[in-house]
N, C-alpha and C positions, 0 to 999 in steps of 0.2 A: 463300581461306583457311577451308576448315570450321572451324566453332565448335570449340572445345574443352571449353563449359561442359556439363557433365552434363547429359541430357536432363530429370530430375527435377528439377533446379534450375530448369530452362527453365519448366517446368510450374509451381512452387512462383512463381517472379517472374509467372506469369501470372493466379494466382490472389491475392496478395498486391496487386498492381496495382488490381485490381478489389473487392479488400476496401479498399483505402485510398481510392479514390477514390469508395466508395459505391456502384458498378456491384451490389457484392454487399453490402446491410447485412446487419447484427446479422440472426440467425435465416435467412437467405437459405439454400436449398437450393443447394449447388454441384453442378456436370454431375459423374454417376458415374464410377467410373474408366474404364469401359468407353467413354465419349465421349472422357474424357481422352487414354486410349492410342490411340483413331483418330486424334484432332484432332493429334495430337502423334507419330502415327507410330513409336510406343515399346509395348513388353509393357506387360499390367497390371500385372505386378508391378511398374516404375517408374514408375507412376503411384499405385501404391498408397502407393510409398515418400515421392514429394512429398509425397501428403495425409498420410501418418503424421508427417513432420515439422513439418507446421502444426498439427497435434493437439498433439502433445508440447510445442510452441511458446503455444500458447493460441488458437489463430488460430481454428480448427474444433474441432468434436466431432461424434464419431459416434452416430447413435443406430438402436441395431438394429433393423432389418427398415423405417426409414425414410429414411435416407441421411445425408448429413455434412451441417453447417449450420456457418453462422459464427457463433463465441460475441460475447457482451459482454467486450471485455478491459479492462473497467474493474481499476484496482488491487483486489485483496484483503487482507484480513488477519482472520486465526481470531481466533475472541473466546474460546478456549480456551485461547489460548498470549499469551505477551510475545515475541513477536516484533521482531528489529531491522528498521526499515524499510528500513533501508538494504539489507541483506540480501535482503530481501524484493524489493525492484526491481531488484537485480541477478541474483538469480533468473529474475526473468521476461525476461533479456538486456539490459536497460536503464540507462540512466545514472543514477546517483543524485547528489544536489547538497542543500545547504540553505543557508538565509540566516539569519544569527544576527540577531533582531531585540533582543533584552531579553537579556540574563545579568549577573545584581546579586544582593544582599542588602536585603531588603526586611524589613518588621514584617508578621506576620498579619494581617490584615483577619479579621471574625467567622468568615466563609465558609471560608479557608485554615485558620485555627485550629481551628475543629471537624471539617474534612476531615483533618487529622493528628494531632489529639489533642493539641495545642498548648496554652499559654495565649495570649489575647489580645495581638496587639504582639511577641510572642517572636520572635525574628530566624528568617529561614527564606531558602532560596535560591533562586532564580526567573528562570527562564529562558524565552525565546520564541524558536522556531525556527517556519520555513516550508522542508518537505521537500518536495522536486520528483524529478519524474520524467521523464526526458529535455528537463528545464529546464519543466516542468509544474507547478504547485503540486497536489500530493495531500493532503498535511496541515500544519493550523498546529497544533505542541504550546506548548500554555502549561503550563507544569511548574514545582512548590513543592517542594522537596525539605530534608526534617529535615537540620540540618548537623551535629545529634550523630554520624551514621550516615556521612556522605559526607562528610567535613569539606574536601575538596580539590576539590569539584565544579565550583566557577566558575574555579577554575585548569585545566580541561580545556579541551582543542582540537575543539570540535564540526565541525570542518572534517575530523578527523582519525577521531572516535569519537562516535558518536551519544549524545544522554543515556542513553538505553538500555542501552549498552555498556559506559557509565561506569558506571551503578548496578550492573547487573549484576557486573562486575567487582570490586566493593565488596562487594555485599551481593547472595547469589544469592538471585532471587526463591523462595518457598516458597507465598505466596497472593497472588490477583490479584481484583480487585472489578470488574466492569465496569457503567455504567450507559448503556444508548443511547438516542437519541430524537434526532428529526428537528428541527430549529430553523432561522431564521431569523438573520442576524447583523450588525452594525453595518457601516457603512461603512470604518472602519477596518480593519476585519476582511475584508471583500468586496477592500478592495484589496490586502491583503497576501496574497489566494486567488485573486486575477484572476480574478474573479467579479461578476456582477450582485448589488447588497446583495438584491435579492428570491428570488434563487435558492437553493434548498433545500439545507441540509447535514447531514449527519449528525454528531451529538456523541455522543462515546463520555468518560464520564467513569472514569479510572481509577484507582485504589488499589491500591499493592502494598506487602508485608508481606516482610520478610526472617525467620526464626524469629519471633520477636512482636514485632517492632519495626515500626511502619508507618513508611516511608521516604520516599513518593513521594504526590504527588497530582498527578492532570496533565489539563486538558481539552484533548480532541483531535477536532479539527474538519475534517470531510473534504467537499468538495464533490461533492454528491449526484449528481453525473453522470460526476464519474470515482471513484468508490469503492464498494466492497461490501464488508458483515461475512460471515462465513461461521462455521458452527457445526455439527458433528457431534456424533452422538450415540450410541453402539453398546449395544442392550440384548442382555444375554448369558441 
């Protein structure tokens, strides 16, 4: 019986298999449309559809005058926006999940008090989550929240809503501060992220305000080989 699979999907499957098994590594130039059309006995339009689909999914990128290349599909987040990581993962067509490691009320130490503008020893809400994409840890979120502005924070079900969603629903973000640096982590954090202790990580310190209220201070750690940060500025 003849296959009912559309021919463009057969080309997609061919390319994806070679991307996933490393035959076509990151930055590798894939065969041109004309060659794929000949190899699969289809029109160039069909080959073009297959390539365009993989471009839209983030596997390939076209470079004018040069060809089409395999992209680095690390998880990516914007530095200019505070986006919900669950929505980011799902937008890439992947499965989001998380592990809740801590959810507690604690006394603010020197650093937390300073970052949140509170007195030393003041009560703060504290949560630690590991965010996963297709089961793989991509971010450790260590967050401190001023209870005055989000009193129900510890009652939230983080399997249904991420801390970001809970905060935005209660206190729409008006201002955000990001500080980014490369760091090495200790054995405990390395275990949570399923990486070697010597593996480099990206650290993002984020503080968020709602109107004039400093609501949250978070330490976000990303394995360096699984995540990248993006910034874009338009000059007019």
